[in-house]
MARLODREN-229200 format. One record per residue (C-alpha): residue in one letter; x, y, z. Coordinates in pm, 1 decimal, decimal comma. Each point is the difference from the previous one (the first is absolute). Layout:
N
 code        X        Y        Z
    a        X        Y        Z
...
END
This chain:
418
 code        X        Y        Z
    m  -1682,2   -743,3   4149,8
    n    -75,8   -307,1   -127,6
    q   -200,7    110,9   -230,5
    t    233,9    240,5   -130,9
    n    262,6   -274,1    -35,3
    e   -247,7   -234,1   -197,9
    a    -96,1    324,6   -221,2
    g    366,0     83,7    -96,0
    v     50,5   -391,9     -6,7
    m   -309,6     36,1   -294,1
    d    111,8    291,4   -173,9
    e    358,5   -139,9    -38,6
    a   -176,4   -296,4   -151,2
    r   -197,5    130,9   -234,2
    r    293,2    244,5    -85,5
    a    211,9   -303,4   -103,1
    a   -265,7   -191,8   -206,2
    v    -56,6    405,5   -165,6
    q    360,9     21,4    -96,7
    r     13,9   -387,5    -90,7
    r   -275,1    127,6   -241,1
    t     90,3    239,7   -140,0
    l    379,2    -58,8   -121,4
    t   -181,7   -324,0   -162,4
    v   -236,8    297,2   -226,3
    v    304,0    234,0     -6,5
    v    212,6   -316,1   -186,2
    l   -270,1    -86,5   -251,9
    s     -0,4    358,8    -59,7
    q    334,4     49,7    -26,4
    i     67,1   -308,9   -208,3
    l   -248,8    148,3   -251,8
    g     85,8    378,4     21,3
    g    394,8   -106,5    -44,5
    a   -133,6   -133,5   -336,8
    g   -124,6    368,9    -76,8
    l    349,1    125,2     73,4
    a    221,0    -86,7   -322,8
    a   -152,8    138,8   -278,6
    g     38,2    343,2    142,5
    v    397,8    -66,3     86,4
    t     83,5   -256,2   -289,0
    v   -156,6    170,4   -332,4
    g   -115,8    327,3    100,3
    a    281,5    173,0   -142,2
    l     33,1   -158,8   -279,1
    l   -340,0     59,0    -58,0
    a     56,6    386,1     54,5
    q    346,5    -61,4   -248,4
    d   -233,5   -126,0   -243,8
    m   -279,0    247,0    -21,6
    l    193,5    302,3     66,0
    g    264,0   -129,7   -212,1
    s    248,2    152,6    286,1
    e    227,1   -141,5    252,3
    g     91,1    328,8    154,8
    l   -406,0    -67,4    166,4
    s     -1,2   -346,2     31,1
    g      1,0     50,3    362,7
    l   -322,3    174,6     -4,1
    p   -165,7   -271,4     71,3
    v    142,4   -102,2    278,0
    g     -3,9    312,6    130,7
    l   -395,5     32,0   -105,1
    i   -100,0   -298,1    216,2
    t    182,5    101,6    304,5
    l   -169,5    331,1    -16,0
    g   -321,8   -163,5    -22,7
    s    102,9   -251,4    302,9
    a     71,6    345,3    199,5
    l   -321,5    160,4    -43,1
    a   -138,2   -409,4     16,7
    a    234,4    -43,4    409,5
    y   -176,3    322,9     94,6
    l   -322,2    -48,7    -77,9
    v     28,8   -375,8    133,7
    g    117,6    115,1    341,1
    r   -255,5    240,0     16,4
    v   -277,8   -259,9    -95,5
    t    129,8   -249,0    219,0
    q     11,9    203,8    298,0
    r   -382,4     69,9    -61,6
    a   -121,1   -327,3   -123,6
    g    264,5   -262,3     65,0
    r    272,7   -178,0   -195,3
    r   -268,8   -157,6   -182,7
    i   -189,6    246,5   -166,6
    g    352,2    207,6    -45,1
    l    175,3   -325,3   -162,7
    g   -261,4    -94,4   -195,2
    a    -76,9    329,4   -175,5
    g    360,9    -14,2    -74,5
    f     51,0   -299,8   -169,3
    l   -375,9     44,2   -183,7
    t    163,9    342,3   -140,0
    g    320,3   -132,3   -132,8
    g   -208,1   -242,3   -186,0
    l   -158,1    191,9   -187,4
    g    291,4    251,6    -84,0
    a    170,5   -324,4   -144,4
    l   -262,6    -27,6   -240,9
    g     18,9    329,5    -97,8
    v    366,8    -11,8    -81,2
    v   -101,8   -347,3   -242,9
    l   -264,0    254,8   -147,2
    a    312,6    319,8    -27,6
    a    163,8   -290,5   -178,8
    v   -266,1   -103,8   -239,8
    v   -108,1    370,3    -94,8
    d    365,5     76,8     25,0
    s    -53,8    301,5    240,0
    p    301,0    177,2    194,4
    l   -245,0    185,1    236,0
    l   -262,9   -283,8     41,2
    l    326,7   -212,5     92,4
    f    152,2    262,0    270,3
    a   -344,7     18,6    161,8
    a    -48,6   -350,0     47,3
    l    386,0    -61,4     91,8
    v   -111,5    245,9    320,6
    l   -342,6   -260,4     36,9
    y    257,4   -250,4    -59,8
    g    177,1    106,5    331,7
    a   -232,4     -3,8    221,4
    g     30,8   -409,1    -32,2
    t    342,0     22,8     75,8
    a    -47,4    230,9    301,6
    t   -274,0   -256,6    175,9
    n    210,3   -289,9    -21,3
    l    274,3    203,6    146,6
    q   -230,3    133,7    306,4
    a   -135,6   -374,3     56,1
    r    326,7   -107,0    199,7
    y   -166,6    277,6    235,8
    a   -357,5   -195,8     76,4
    g    255,6   -295,2    122,6
    t    185,3    166,1    253,4
    d   -384,3    183,3    138,1
    l    -49,5   -263,2    272,1
    a    407,2   -143,5     35,7
    l    182,7    -24,7    314,3
    p    245,0    304,0    -55,1
    d    273,5   -307,0     -4,7
    r   -156,8   -176,7   -290,5
    r    -17,5    307,5   -238,9
    g    262,0    -56,3   -174,7
    q   -161,4   -335,9    -88,8
    a   -343,3    132,6    -44,4
    i    158,4    260,7   -257,5
    s    190,3   -328,8   -151,6
    i   -253,7   -192,5    -72,2
    a   -215,7    226,6   -147,8
    m    295,8     94,7   -242,4
    v    146,0   -336,5    -54,6
    s   -375,9   -127,4   -114,5
    t     38,8    277,2   -309,4
    t    281,2   -178,3   -131,9
    f   -183,1   -284,9   -167,9
    g   -233,3    215,3   -226,3
    a    266,9    237,0    -79,3
    v    283,4   -236,7    -78,5
    a   -276,9   -189,6   -215,5
    g   -112,4    360,3   -143,5
    p    365,6    100,1   -200,8
    n     49,2   -403,7   -152,1
    l   -341,4     52,7   -100,6
    v     54,6    276,4   -226,7
    t     63,8   -190,9   -338,1
    p   -317,6   -206,0     56,7
    m   -188,6    288,4     55,4
    g    123,2    144,8   -294,4
    r    -73,6   -253,4   -201,1
    f   -379,6    -44,7    145,0
    a    -25,8    394,0    -21,4
    d    155,2    -28,9   -379,6
    g   -322,8   -224,0    -81,5
    l   -223,5    255,0    136,1
    g    129,1    245,3   -258,5
    i    146,9    219,2    312,6
    p    351,3    109,2     13,1
    a    263,7   -278,3    128,6
    l    129,8    219,6    279,1
    a   -352,5     77,8    120,6
    g    -99,7   -381,8     67,3
    p    193,1     19,3    344,2
    f   -273,7    254,0     86,6
    l   -224,9   -224,5    -32,7
    l     87,8   -224,0    209,6
    a     83,9    288,6    267,8
    g   -329,6    112,3    -14,3
    a   -174,9   -331,4     89,0
    a    243,3    -44,7    256,7
    f   -107,2    341,3    189,2
    l   -347,5    -43,8    -21,4
    a     -9,1   -350,3    157,0
    a    239,6     76,6    260,9
    g   -254,8    317,7     57,5
    v   -278,8   -240,4      0,0
    v    151,6   -230,8    253,0
    l    102,1    280,3    235,5
    l   -379,8    153,1    -12,4
    v   -139,9   -363,2     49,4
    l    185,7   -149,2    233,7
    l    203,8    228,5    233,6
    r   -266,2    -28,4    302,8
    p     27,7    129,4    259,2
    d    197,4    281,2   -132,0
    p    407,9     28,3    220,7
    f      7,1    307,5      8,8
    l   -336,6     79,8    131,5
    l     87,1   -323,0    257,1
    a    277,7    142,9     58,1
    r   -123,4    362,8     82,9
    l   -261,4   -187,5    267,8
    f    269,4   -156,8    159,4
    r    147,8    309,7     87,0
    n   -273,2    162,8    129,0
    q    -32,1   -224,4    251,6
    a    219,7     35,4    324,0
    a    240,1   -231,9    -76,6
    d    138,9   -111,1   -315,7
    p    218,3   -269,7      8,3
    v    145,6     80,7   -323,7
    e     97,3    401,2    -11,2
    g    104,6    -42,4    348,7
    t    288,2    243,6     67,6
    v    134,6      7,3   -387,0
    g   -200,1    278,8   -154,6
    a   -330,5     -3,9    299,9
    a     78,9    426,5     49,8
    a     76,7     84,1   -360,3
    v   -289,3    196,9    -72,2
    r    301,6    176,9   -211,0
    p    209,5   -188,1   -199,9
    g    380,3   -119,3    151,0
    t    345,1     84,7   -150,3
    g    -12,0   -360,5   -151,5
    v   -253,6    115,3   -245,8
    y    174,1    260,2   -140,4
    v    340,5   -215,5     -8,0
    g   -215,9   -289,4   -135,6
    a   -145,2    213,6   -283,0
    a    336,9     81,9    -75,3
    v     98,2   -331,6    -33,2
    m   -252,5    -90,4   -264,0
    v      0,0    316,4   -193,7
    l    415,4    -43,9    -58,9
    t    -44,6   -355,1    -97,7
    q   -285,7     57,3   -172,2
    i    159,7    238,9   -250,6
    a    360,6   -173,7    -54,3
    m   -226,1   -322,0    -80,5
    v   -256,9    183,9   -231,4
    a    273,4    183,0   -206,7
    i    178,6   -290,7    -95,9
    m   -270,6   -295,7     -3,0
    t   -199,9    263,9   -281,2
    m    283,5      5,8   -214,0
    t    135,8   -339,9    -35,4
    p   -209,7   -133,3   -257,9
    v     45,4    309,7   -183,5
    h    392,3    -28,8     46,7
    m    -18,3   -372,4    -71,8
    r   -265,8     13,8   -343,8
    a    333,7    249,2   -150,2
    h    218,9   -324,1     35,0
    h   -250,1   -203,9   -199,7
    h   -114,8   -224,9    347,0
    e   -343,6   -174,0   -105,2
    l   -310,2    116,3    179,8
    a      6,4   -363,7    166,1
    a    340,7    143,0    170,0
    v   -143,4    291,4     70,7
    g   -295,4   -193,6    213,9
    m    233,7   -230,1    123,9
    v    234,1    261,1    160,8
    i   -298,5    209,3    166,9
    g   -159,0   -296,0     84,5
    v    292,8   -137,1    181,0
    h     49,8    378,9    179,1
    i   -385,4     32,4     98,2
    g     67,4   -356,3    116,2
    a    276,8    166,1    225,8
    m   -199,2    269,2    117,6
    y   -232,8   -207,0    147,6
    l     87,7   -381,0     49,1
    p    307,3    102,3    265,8
    s   -306,4    133,6    254,5
    l    -70,7   -313,6    216,5
    g    392,0     34,9    117,3
    t     15,8    384,7    -11,4
    g   -315,7     30,5    216,4
    v    172,1   -244,8    301,0
    l    364,0    221,5    -64,8
    v   -240,2    317,8     24,1
    d   -150,2   -150,8    333,5
    k    340,4   -149,2    120,4
    i    292,5    214,4    -51,2
    g   -182,3    334,0    -66,7
    r   -128,3    251,3   -223,7
    t    306,9    212,6    -34,0
    p    237,3   -290,8    -76,7
    m   -213,3   -101,0   -258,3
    a    -62,2    304,0   -186,5
    i    386,0     46,9     20,5
    a     -8,0   -320,3   -201,2
    s   -240,9    163,4   -222,3
    g    217,4    268,8   -113,5
    v    319,9   -196,2     -2,8
    t   -188,8   -254,9   -245,7
    l    -93,6    241,2   -195,5
    l    287,4    164,4    -98,6
    l    132,8   -377,3    -60,0
    a   -269,5    -10,9   -326,7
    g     49,1    332,8   -113,2
    v    382,5   -101,6    -47,2
    t    -26,8   -320,0   -154,0
    a   -268,1    157,6   -223,6
    a    226,8    262,8   -100,0
    f    287,8   -192,0    -92,1
    a   -204,5   -303,7   -134,8
    p     87,0    -66,1   -353,2
    g   -364,2    110,8   -228,2
    e    -17,0   -349,5   -176,6
    s    102,5   -189,8    384,2
    l   -371,0   -135,7     62,6
    g    173,4   -154,1    347,2
    l     97,8    303,5    122,2
    l   -297,7    164,0    -73,1
    i   -179,7   -254,3    156,0
    l    220,3     40,3    345,0
    a    -11,4    375,6     19,6
    l   -399,0    -11,1     -5,2
    a     22,6   -294,9    224,2
    l    207,8    257,5    267,6
    l   -188,1    311,3    -93,7
    g   -342,8   -186,6    108,2
    i    130,3   -151,4    314,1
    g    135,0    284,2     66,4
    w   -340,2    201,1      3,8
    n   -171,3   -271,4    201,7
    f    271,2     42,9    233,4
    g    -88,6    364,4      9,5
    l   -390,5     14,2    -21,7
    i    -45,1   -300,0    294,4
    s    193,6    223,4    299,3
    g   -127,1    341,5   -162,7
    t   -376,2   -186,2      9,3
    a     83,1    -90,5    393,8
    l    153,8    276,5     86,4
    v   -270,9    146,8   -120,4
    v   -287,5   -155,5    213,2
    d    219,8    -22,6    317,0
    n    -22,6    350,6     14,8
    t   -407,5     77,2    -74,9
    s   -325,1    -77,7    160,5
    p   -309,9   -138,4   -147,6
    e   -147,5    297,2     33,0
    i    205,4    208,8   -279,7
    r    182,0   -298,9   -137,8
    p   -158,8    -70,0   -370,2
    r    -15,4    373,3    -40,8
    v    373,4     13,0     48,0
    q     96,1   -300,8   -122,9
    g   -173,5    115,2   -355,1
    k    132,3    314,6     50,6
    i    423,1   -134,7     -5,5
    d   -132,1   -261,3   -310,1
    v    -97,1    347,2   -151,8
    l    356,7     89,0     29,7
    v    121,3   -329,1    -81,3
    a   -178,2    -16,2   -347,3
    l    153,4    389,1    -55,2
    a    297,5   -105,3     60,8
    g    -33,6   -309,5   -248,0
    a   -169,9    229,0   -279,7
    g    252,2    252,8     27,2
    g    266,2   -297,8      4,5
    g   -190,7   -155,3   -312,8
    t    -49,4    308,4   -199,6
    l    367,7    134,9     29,7
    s    145,6   -332,0    -81,9
    g    -70,8     19,1   -346,8
    v     99,4    367,1    -32,5
    v    349,7    -89,6    188,3
    m     60,3   -300,1   -194,4
    a    -72,5    167,9   -304,8
    g    205,2    293,2     46,4
    t    309,1   -224,2    172,7
    s    -13,9   -423,9     -9,3
    y   -155,8   -256,0    224,8
    a    342,5    -27,6    187,8
    t    -57,7    296,2    104,1
    l   -361,9     -3,1    118,1
    a     76,6   -327,4    152,1
    l    295,2    148,1    194,9
    s   -160,9    299,1    108,8
    g   -287,8   -219,5    132,7
    g    206,6   -219,2    192,3
    i    169,6    267,6    164,9
    l   -295,8    181,0     70,8
    a   -106,5   -314,8    249,3
    l    297,4    114,1    175,4
    l   -154,6    307,9    187,7
    l   -208,3   -261,6    190,2
    i    257,3    -40,1    255,7
    p     69,0    392,1     75,6
    v   -390,5     27,7    105,8
    l    -13,7   -338,9    187,9
    f    333,8    102,9    189,5
    w   -157,6    356,3     20,4
    a   -305,1   -120,8    121,6
    r    181,9   -211,7    252,6
    r    151,5    285,3    153,6
    s   -276,8    217,7     -2,5
    k   -188,2   -232,5    198,3
    a    336,3   -100,9    263,9
    a    -11,4    444,9     58,0
END
């Protein structure tokens, strides 16, 4: 009995130590990866508009990026299930880095086909940056999972906020190299994603998922306990969490994608566009520490409802803001980011709570595929909707769509009670 207890204490101590190291490595990789996110969000639509000469197709880059992230999410999940987080996440970031450099080459040779292919690969970096949040939960206690997710996400803020504000300097740097200015941010993205991949491959040892699975195979696992311990099949909460993330992704991507195009139509300078997107990305990630605590303390469902309400406020603000009002656009995009943050962290926690380590990465990968495909649809159709109607109609539709979260959550609660 004493040996068992001592072994248990040693196991818990080792778990805690590896969890701290894992979060440190994830934080470093997310800072780098966050810097790579900005290029596609800030100038992707503008680059396509210049190369294709069509506003209606300007939403295509975000669609291709999210389509690529869907494929990458699936592959990263499968690789992680077999080989661990280190290999899965490292390979995803390296692929994204190569894709970003491919976008630069496409702009130089003015090849739309190469641009489309490179954007799909670039999407692997965005998917991997998002999937890294799961690495922080592998060894986290159930009542600390929201906070573990939030630490991974808030780390992205440092790079993600800096990236859009480097659009103009990177444009000048690219121009000095004879590269189109709008391709400049993708140079930064390539370097950032490649560096993040190297950090994970070299430093993420021992692998948190493989260690969590080892603990799971022991007779007593102090982390899994009763939460998801018997769940070889996903619980109902997995589907609810997936629905929360999918709906918030559609609403966020649709409005975000067309905001730079809307601003340029109202003669805002590229620096102003970068500032608005920088505030938006900061709002997506910076509130995470507070959100994680709230998700753990007041519950997953209340925070998911707060997500729907906040996204509606964002859509209404964007819809009724005068095109020349930089302040109101900043407010709308900040609310958009906060609403997405609430939805992603609460939805992710629901998924982790209702899966066991035996199936967790595979399920997480499949859900992120749905999230990415939802974003691809929202990003691609956003240009068509805006060209056919207006930015106001697009923004208001996105906000109303987010309210579907509320009936889904009440349905799930009633089903669970029955």
